[in-house]
N, C-alpha and C positions, 0 to 999 in steps of 0.2 A: 831945852837942854842944849848946851854948846856942842859944837862939833868935836871938840877935844874930849869931852866926857863920853860922847857916843863912841868914838873910836876906841876909847879905853875899855868900854864895856863889851866890845866885840869878843874879846878873848873869853870873858865870863860866859857869854851866851853860847860860844862854841863848846866850852867844857861842860856846861849844863846839858846841852843837847846831846853831846857824845856820851855822857855818863847816864843821864836819866831820860833822854829823849824828849826834854821839855823845850818847846819852841818859845822864844821870847814873846811876852805878852805886850810889851810896850811897842807902840807903832814906830816910835822914834828910833828904836833899835832894829826892829825887823825890816823897816823900810829904809834904813840909813844906807848911804853910799859908803862902801869901805875903801878907804884910800890905801895906797901902797905902804904908807908909813905906819898904818895900824897893824900890818901883818906881823911885824916883829913882836909887838906886844901880845898878839894872839898866840904866836908860837911859844913865847915864854910862858904864857898861862897854861898851854897844853903840856909843856915839858914839866912844869910844876905839878900838874895833875897826875902826869905819868909817874913821876918820882914818888908821889904820895901813895899811888896805887901799888907800886912795887914794894914799898915799905910795908904796906898793910898785908900783902901776900906773904912776905917773909915771916911776919909775926904769926900769921895763921899757920904756916908750915911748921914753925917751931912748936906751936901748941898741939898739933895733931900727929907728931912723930911717933909716940907710943902706939897709937891706934894702927898705924901703917905696919909696924913691925908685927903686931898680932895678926893682921890679915895675911901677911906673907907666910907666917908659920902655919896658919890654917889651910892655905892653898897647898903647901907642901904635903900636909897630911892627906888631903884629898887625892893628890897625885899618887901617893903610895897605895891608897885603897883601890884606885883604878887599876894599877898594875897587878895587884893581887887578884882582882876579879877576872882580869884577862887570862891569867894563868889557870884559874879554876875552869873557865869556859873551854880552854883548849883541852883540859883533861876530860871534860864531859863529852866533847866532840869525839875524842879518840875512843871513849867507852861506847858511844852510840854506833860507831862504825863497826865495832866488834859484835854488837847485838844483831845487826843486819845480816852479817855472815851466818850467825847461828840460825836466824829465821829462814834464810834461803835453804839451809840444809834440812830444817824441819819440814818445809813445804815439799821438798823433793821426796822425802820419806813418806809424807801423807799421800802424795800423788801415786807413789808406787803401791801403797796399800789399797787405794781406790781401784787401781788397775787390776790388782789381784782379785778384788771383790767382784768386779765386773766380769772377769774371766770365769769365776766360779758361777755367777748368776747365768752367764751365757751358756755354760756347760749344762747347768741344771735345766734352763729353758730348752736347750737343744734336746736334752734327754727326754723332757716332758713332751716336746713336739713329736719326737720320733716315736715315743710310746703311743701318743694319741693317733698319729698317722697309722701306726701298726694296728691299733685297736679298731679304728674306723675301717681300715682295709679289710680286717678280719670280718667285721660285721657286714661289709659290702659283699664279701665273698659268700658269707652265710645267706644273705638276702638273695643273692643271685642264685645260689643253690636251691633255696626254697622256691624262687620264682620258676626255675626250670622244672622243679617237681610239682608245679601248679599249686603250691601252698601259698595262695595269694595273701591270705590273712596274716600268716606269720611274716611273710616278706614285707608286707605293708607295715606290720608292727615294728620291724627292725628300722624301717625308714621313717615312720611317722610317729613313734612313741608308744604310750601306754595303750594296750589293747586287751579287751576282755575276752578270755577263752572259755566259753561255757562248757566246752568238751574236755577241758583239762582239770580234772578233779572237781572240787566244789565250785558251784556257779559264782559264789562271792569271792573266789580267789582271783586276784589280779596278778597276772604275770607281766612284769614290767621289762620292757626292752629299752635300751638306750636309743634315743632318737639319733639316727645317723646324721641328720641335718643339724641337730643341735651340737653333736660332737664335732662336726666339721667346723662349725662356727666358733667352737670353743678352742680349737687348736691354736696354741700360741705361736702363730707364724703368719707372716705376711702373705696375702693372697697372690702376690706376684711370684712366689716361690714355685718352681716347676712342680714339686710334689703336690702342692696345694691345687694347682691347676689340674693336675691329673686326677686328684680325688674329686674335685668339683665336676669335671667332665664325666667321670665314671658314675658319680651319684646321679647326675641328671639323666644320663643314658639309662641307668638302672630304673630310675623313677619312671621314665617314659615307657620302658619295657613293661614294668609292673602295671602302669596305668592302662596300657593297651590290653593286657590280659584281664584287668579289672573291668574295663569297658566291654570286653567281649562277654564276660560273665554277666554283667549288668544287662546287656542287650538280650541275653538269654533269659534272664529273670523277668524283664519287662520287654515283651516282644510285640512289635507292630509288623503286620503283614499288609503292605500297600496293595498288593494284588487281590488278596482275599478280603481286604477291608476289615481286619480284625485286630483286637488288642488282647494279648494273653499275659496275665500276671502270674508267675510261678513263685511259690514260697522258697523252693530250692530246685536244684538240677542234679540228677543222679550222678552225672559225670564230674560235678564240681563240688568242692567242699564248702563253698561260700553260700550262705542263705541270704534271703532278701533283707532280713534284719541286720545281718553282719555287713551287707553291702552298704547300708546306711552309714556305718562307721567309716567305710572307705570314702563315701561321698563327703563326709565331714572332714576327713583327713585331707582330701584334695580340695576342700572348700568349693565343692561343686553341687551342693544341695540345691541352690536356687537355679543354677543352669540346668541341672537334671530335671527339676520340676518344670522349667520353661520348655524343655525339649519334649517332655511327656505331653504337656498341653498342646504344643504345636503339632505333634504327630496325631494326638487324639482329635484335635480340631480338623486337621487336614483329612484324616482317614474316615472319621465317623461324624463328628458334630457339625462341621460346616455343611456337608450335604444334607443333613437332617434339619438344620435350623435356618438355612437361607431359603427364603421364599422365592419360588420361580414358577414359571409356567409348567404345568404338568404335575404328576404325583410325586410326593416326597417318599424316600425310602423309610423303612421301619428299622427298629433296633431290636436285636435278639441277644439275650444274655444267657450264657451257660455258666457252669461252675466258676471257672477262672478266666472266662473269655467273653468279650463283647464283640458282636458281629453286626455289620451293617447289611441288612437284608433288603433285597430289591422288591420285596413285597410292598405294594403301595400302602402308605399310611395317610390318614385323613389330615387335612390342613387346618386342624383346629388347635386352639391354644391348649385345650385340655389334653389332647393327645401329645402335644409337644412337652408339656410339663410332666406327664407320666413317663415318657422316655428319658427326660433329663433327670428326674428323680431316681430312676432305675440305674442310670449311669453313675450318678453320684453315690448311690448306695453301694454299687459295685466297687468304686474306688475306696470308699471308707472301709469296706470289708477286706479288701486285698492288699492295700498299701500300708506300710508301717505308720502308726499313729503320728510319729514325729514328722513324717513326710507330708501329711495331709495339709497342714497350714501352708507349706510352700507351694503345693500344687494348687490349692485354692487361690492363693494370692496371684498366681500366674493365670489362672483360668477365669475367675469370676469377673474381673473388670471387662475383658473383651466379650465374654459370653453374655453377661447381663446387658451390656450396651447394645449388642446385636439383637437380643431378644426384645428389648424395649423399642429399638428403632424399627425392626422389621415386623414384629408381631404385635407388641402392645400399643405402640403409637398409632399404627395403622388401624387398630381396633377402636381407637377413640373416635366416636361419631362427631361429625361437624354440626349436628343439630340434635334435637331431642327425639328424633324419630326412632333411632335404634338404641334407646337407652336401656331397654330390657336386656338386649344382648350384651351391652357394655357392662351392666351390673353383674352378669354371669362371669364375664371375663375378670372383673375385679375380684370376685369371690375365688376364682381359680388361682389368680396370682397370690392372693393372701394365703390360701391353703398351701401353695407351693413353698412360699417363704417360711411358713410355720413348720413344714416338713423338713426343710433344710436346717432349721434351728434344732429340731428334735434329733437330727443326725449329727449335730455338732459340726456342721460344715460351715466354715466362715464364708461371708459374702452375701448373706440374705438381706442385709440392710438396704441395699439398693432397691429390692422389690418391695420391702416394707415402706420405704420412702415414696415409691411410685404410687402405692395404694393410698397413702396418707395425703399425697399432693394431688389427688384426683381433680378437685375444683380448679386448681391452677393449670394443670395439664390440659383439661378440657377447654378452659378459657383460652389458653394459648393456641390450641388447635383450631378453635372457632375463629380466633383473630387471624391466624395465618391463612386459613381457608378463605375467609371472607375477603381479606386484602388481596390474595392471589386471584380470586375470582373477579374482583373489581378491576384489578390491573389487566387481566386478560381481556375482559370485556372492553375496557378503554382502548386497548391495543388494536381492537377491530376497527376503530375509527368511527366516522360519522354513521356508517351503515345506511340503511334505508330510512329516509326521513319519515317522520310520523306526524300525522295530523293532531293538532291540539286546539283546545278552545278554552278561553278563560271567561267565566261568567261572574258578574258582580252586580249586586243590587244596591241602588242609591236613591236617596230622597232628593228630588230636584224641584225647583219651583214649577208651578203649573204651566206658565207661559214657556219656560225653557223645555218642559216635557213635550209640549206641542211642537217646539222647534226641532227637538231631537227626532221626534216621530217623522217630521217632514224631511229633515236634512241629514240626520244622523250626527249632528255636531252640537256642541254646548259652549256657552260663553265662559271664558276664563282668560286670565292674563299670565298664567305661569305654566304654560304647556311644556316648556323646556327647562323648567327650574331644576329638575334633577340632572340635567345634562350640561351643566356649565363646565365645559372642558377647557376653559381658559382662553377662548378665542379672543384675540386682541382687536377690539373695535375702537381703540383710542385715536385712530387716525382721523375720525370725524366725530364731532360732538354729538352725543346721543340726543335725539329729539325728545321733547316731553311726552310722557305717556298719554296716549289718547284715552279719553274717558270711556269707561266700559258700560255706562248707562246712557240711553238715548235722552235727548232733550228737545224742546219745541223748536229750537233753532237749527237742529241738525237731523231732521227726519230722514234725509237722503243718506246721510252718513250712517245712520243706525241700521240701514238695510245692507250695508256693505259687508262682504265676507271677512273683512279684517277684524270684525267684532266677534268672530267665532273661532273656536278651536275644537279639536277632537274631544268628545265626551270622555274618552278613556284617559286623558291627561289630567283629569281632576284629581286632586289629592283627597285622601280619605278624611283628613281633618286639617284645620288651618295650621295647627302647630306642626304637623308632620309634613313639611314641604319637601322633604327628601325621600318620601316613600317611593319604593321601587315601581309602583304603578304609574308614576308620572311618565316614565319612558315608554310604557306600553301604548299609550294614546288610544284608549278605547273609543272606537268610532261608532258607526251606526250599529246599534245592538237591538235585540228584540226588546221592545219596551212593553211593560205590563202595567196597566193602570189599575191601582188597587182601590181607589175611592174617588168619588166625584169631588172636585176641588174648584175653588173660585180663583179668579185671576187677581193676584196681588203682586204688584211690581216691586214691593219693598224688600223681598227676600233675595239676597245675593245669590246669583247662580253658582252652582258648583260647591256650595258650602252647606253641610247638613245643619239643620236647626238644632241648637243646643237644648238639652233636656232641662226641664224646670218642674218645680213642684206645684206651680200654679196651673190648675186644671183648665182655666180659661185660656191661658197662653198655649197649653198643649193642643187644645181644640183649634185654636187659631192656626198653629203650625200645620196641623193635619189638614186643615182646609186650604192652606196655601201651597202645600207640596204634594207631590205624588211619587210613588215608588217606581223606579225604572230598573229594568233588568238589562244590564249592559253586557255584551259578549263580543269577543273578537277571536278570529281564527288565525293560527300561525302554525309553523312547522318546527319540530324538534328533531334532533338526531336520536340514535338509539342508545347513546351513552347514559343519560340519566335514568333510563328505565331500570337498568340492572342495579344502579345505586339505590334507587327508591325501594326496589323489591328486597334488597339485602337489608336495608335499614329497618324496614317494616317487619321483616322476618325476625330480626334480632330482638326488636322490642317485644314482639309477640312471644318469643321464647322466654324472654325475661319475665313477662307477665305470668307465664305458666309456672316458672320456678318460684315466684313469690306467693303462689297459692298455698294456703295452709295444708291442703291434702297432699301436696307434693314435697313436703319437707323430708321425706325419706329418700328422695332422689339424691345420689351422692354428689351431684354437681350443683345442688341448690345454693351452697355458699358462694358460688361464682356469679350469682345474680347481679350484685352491685357492679362488678367488673364488666358484666355483659351489657349493662345499660350504658356504660361509657364507650363501648366499642363503636357505635355509630358516629361518634365525634371523630374517631380516627379515620373512618371510611370517608366521611365528608371532607376531612382535611386532605386525605390522599387524592380525592377527586379534584380538589382545587389545586393541588400541587402538581399532579401528573397530567391531567387532561389537556392543559394548554398546548403541550407538545404534540398531541394528536389532533387537536383542532387546527393547529398551524399547518397541517398537511392539506387543508381544504382552502380554496380561494376565499370563501366567505366563512371561514372557521370562527372568527370572532362573533359574527352574528348568530351562528348556531350556538356558540357558547353562551351568548346573552340569553337567547330563548331557553336553552336547557337549564341555565341557572335559575331563571325566573320561574320556569315551570316546576323545577324541583323545589324551590322555596315555597311556592304555592301549595304543592302537594304535601310538603312537610308541615306547613302551617295548618292545613286542613286535618292532617293526621293528628297533630298535637291537640287540636280542638276536639276532634272526635274521641281522642284518648281520655280526655277529662270527662266526657259524657258517658263512657262505657260503664256498665253495671257489673261486669264480670271480673273486675280487677280487685286485688287486695288493697288495703290501705297503703302498704309500702309502695306499690307500683304507681300510684297516682302521681307522686312527686318525682319519679325517676326520669321522666321524659322532659328534658330541658333543652329544647331546640331553638329557643329564641335567639341566642347568640349565633348559632349556626345558620339560621335563616337570614339574619342580617349579614353575616359573612358571605353567604351565597349571593344575596342581592348585590352587595358591594362588589363581589367577584364578577358577576355578570355586567354590572354597570361599567366596571373598569375595562372589560373587553369591548363593550359598545363604544365607550369613550376613546379607547386606544385606536379602534378602527377609524373613528371619525377624525381623530388627530392625524392619523397617517394619511387619510385621503385629503384632508385640508392642507397638509404640508405639501402633498403632490400638486394640488391645485395652485397653491401659492408659488411653488417653483415654476409651474407653467405660466403663471402670470408675471414672471420676471423677478420674483423674490423681492428684494429691497429696491429694485429698479422700477422706474415708471413704465408700466406696460403700454401706455398709450403713446409713448414717444418712439415707437417703432414705425417702420413704413407700412403701407396698407396691406401688402401681401403677408408680411409677418403677423400683423394683427389678425387678419382673417384666418390664417392657418392656426395661430395660437388659440383663438376663441373656438375654432372648429374642434380642436383636440379636446378642449375643456368640455364642450357640449357633449361630445361623444363619450368621454369618460363618465360624465354625470349620468347619461342615459344608460350606459352599460351597468353602472352600479345600481341604477334603479331597477333594471331588468333582473339583476341577480338578487338584490335584497327583497324584491317583491315576492320572490318564490320562497322566502324564509320568514321574514318579519311580518307582524300584523301591519295592515295598511297604514295605520296612523303612526306606528313606530318607524316604518319605512319612510313615510313622508317627513317625519321629524328628522331622520338622518339625512335625507336628501335636502331638506330645508337648511341644515347646517352647512352642507357643501355649497348650495346656491348662495347662501348668505355670505360665505367666504368670498365667492366671486364678486357679489354685489359690493361688499365692504371694500375690497381691494380696488375695484373700478371707481367707486365714489371717491376714495382717498386719492387715487391717481389723478382724477379730474381736478380736484381742488389743489393739487400740487403743480398743475400746469401754470405757466406764466401768462398765457393768453390763449383764447379759443377763437379761431377764425371761423368763417362760414364753412369752409371745407372740413376743418377739424370737427366742428359741431355735427356735421352730417355723418362723418366717419364714426364719431363716438356714439351718435344716436343709433347707427347701424349695429354697433357692437352691443349696445344695451338692448336693442330690440331682439337680437339673437339670444341673449340671456333670458329675456322675457318669454321667448318661445318655449322655455322649459316649464311654463305654467301648466302644460297638459300633464306633467308628472304628478300634479297635486289634485287631479280630478279623480275622485274615488271611483274605482271600478264597480260595475253593477253587482258583481257577485261577492264583493268584499264583506258585506254584512247586510243584514236586513233588520228592519224595525217595524213589527206589526204589519208586515206585508206592504208597507208604504214606500219602500225604497224605489220601486219601479216608477212610482208616480212623482218622486222628488226630482226637481230640476238638476241638471248636471252643470256644475260650475267649478272653477278652479279655487282651491283653498291655499294658493301660494302665499297670499298675504298673511295667512294664519301661521304658516310654518317657516317663512323667511322673514326675519325681523326687518331687514333692510329692503324688502320687496317694494313697498309703496314709496319709500324714499327714492329708490332707483327709478321707479316709474315716473314720479314727479320730476326727478332730475332730467329724465329723457324729454319730458314735455317742456321743461324750461329751456333746454338746449335748442329746441325747435320752435320756440315762441319769440314774439316780439315783446317790446316793453309793455304794451297794453295787455297782452295775454298774461304776462308774468304778474302784472298788477292785479288782474282778475283772479288768477290762481291764488294769489296771496289773500285777497280780500274776500272773495266769494266762494272759493273752493277750499280744499284742505291742505294747501301747501304749507301753511303755518303749523300744521300738526307734526311735520317731519323735518322742517328746516327752521333754523333760528334766523333772526333778522340779519345777523352778521354773515351767515352763510349765503343768504339770498343776495345781499349787497355784494359779497365777494363774487358770486356767479355773474351778476350784472357787470361788474368791473372786468371780469375775464372775457365776457362775450361782446360788450359794446364799448364804443369809444366814448370818452368823457365829454358830454355835451349838455345843453340845457335840459333836454328831455330826460336824459339819464339821471341827471342830478335831481330833477323834479320827482321822478319815479322813486328814487332812493329816499327822498325826504318823505314822500307819502307812505312808503313802507315803514320807515323808522317811526313815523308819527302814529302808526297803528300796529304795535308789536303783537297784539293778541286779537286778531279780528274774529276768531271763532271761539270766543269765551263761552264756557259752559254755563247754562242757566238751568240749574236743577230745580 
């Protein structure tokens, strides 16, 4: 399109955009450059559009003129209506203002009427209050007048309300008096008013005055004479108009029935009952009853339950007869709890026997208590239930008394301490091989490997590797070794069976005992020593075992304290009483139902012994060892008692299964073993501390080493001297062996912890070890420790240290190694028993510590390593 056409269409585009908002779609028009010459044409187009628009508006105005006139007319009508509504609203407002004035006037008139009504009510209230005050005041005047005339009942009636006057006409006639207290409370007036305060004060004062007179009359009706120790109950007093029954009304009016009953009981108890019912040294006074009087007579009365109940029954009968019936319940409620508790505590509980010895007297007392309770019921006297309960609970009461008495007795006996030590002996029969029987007869010892199995107290021997166990049977290559004492242990340390390795007898270490040969036997080496041959149904095997074994009677002596004696006696006595109660002919005994509980009582006694006794044993230097002996002795005695119990022929079927002591026996054995072990742990701890604890004991200078080992030797010997006076010799040796083994273990460990051992060091260490080995005399059995068929005097005396000290031979061979050259060490390894106690590595380590590394040392080490088991067993 040419430029002239574009410029001409600019005006059309402007008019279209202004009128309809349409933007030109043709790019030639929308993107055209508008020249100045084109503006005139655009303006002309705009003017033409404007003129056309004005013409159109005028035509529209001419067409809508009638509608505009109608709208104007309608608007004028609305304006008139608004003006009319405004005038109407103004009239309504003026009318409302006039109504408020009328309402205010009406409210003022209503307020005045209410005021007049309140004034009238106040006047009426005031008049009523004044009349009430006047009425109360008149009644108070009347009551005061009656009180002055000692007409207590009428005065009380005026103050306290309705009162029955049996003397005023007919007995059923009730003369009603207004209660002054009620009238005062009903007066329509505040209590802060002075008149009210005056009335209250006067009423309280008058009430107190009448109460004083009433109390004086009551004290005259129920009279206690402290000097004469009498109680007098009067139905009436000539000088007073009030009777005892009328006085009850006064007590109710004053709400003093319970307090009066309590006072009567307190006075009666203080004046009469307490002197009669409290047991004391000397004679008790007697009770004398006259018509209306009870008197405490100084004439001696016997101290029997029967006499007491006769006097109490007479006193209660007197109270029932003389006191008003409605007062009996209150007096009984105040009296019986204290009186019955005192009688049961001082008379009945003390009459309960602690055993079956006084059961006949006890049965009589039960009958007397039952009769007394029945008589109280017949008198309709409340409070007899406590005595009925006491009779019905006889088995429980007797069992509690037996329990308390037994436990107190044991506690008191334990409090006496160790007392005088007592000699004891344990005897046991065992089947042993014939060759061992001959050995026991000669030496008093028996072969075994578990002498201290029951006393593993946790001693730490891990510092050195445990050597292999040495064979317990001899062989052709070690006949010399078979003769060594390291192959023997105390006969008493044998266990009863292979399975029961923890039996308490392990720690007793039965040594040389009286041996009794029961039958001729042949020498058979294939029976293990210390183990009883098992039973079998094969008669040929039984005959073989009988021929290979012999019965030995083993015994050992020791000392116990006096503590377990009383425990055993008490337990046995209780079981015997239980057996008596279970007999059919004793079913009529009142305490027979307590038999099951009686059989459980020994368990409590033994439990208390275990719980309480350690504190008393602790007062003795060797208390733990006494405790060990006592517990083991007591468990043996109880075991024998239980066994004999099952064999008794005089027991009922019920009684056979009532003794169940196995758990208690085990508990006692464990109790004793713990004490034994605790003592050893304590002593071993002391020794370890003296040996430097975790430090190397051998790294001290010579003087400190000598002093330290001297202290240890003295401590061990002191313990040996003390324990030998208490324990069986074998148990004492076992305990000392534990201490010495602690020393040996620590020294061996310290030697292996050294970096090098020179000649001087070796000599010093050998001296220390030699001093420890000097303790071997502690393990030589004394001549009087035991006997076996009279052969003890002929038996040789030698030390059994190797038997009781696990590391004894290892320490001995270590001492020899430290003092030996290479050839000697090789000989000890190959020809002697060094390989039994040291491993190849330990021997090589000792050689490395003691010798310089040269050809001879290396050759010796190779020879030892090439022959690790030179003493192999050939069975």
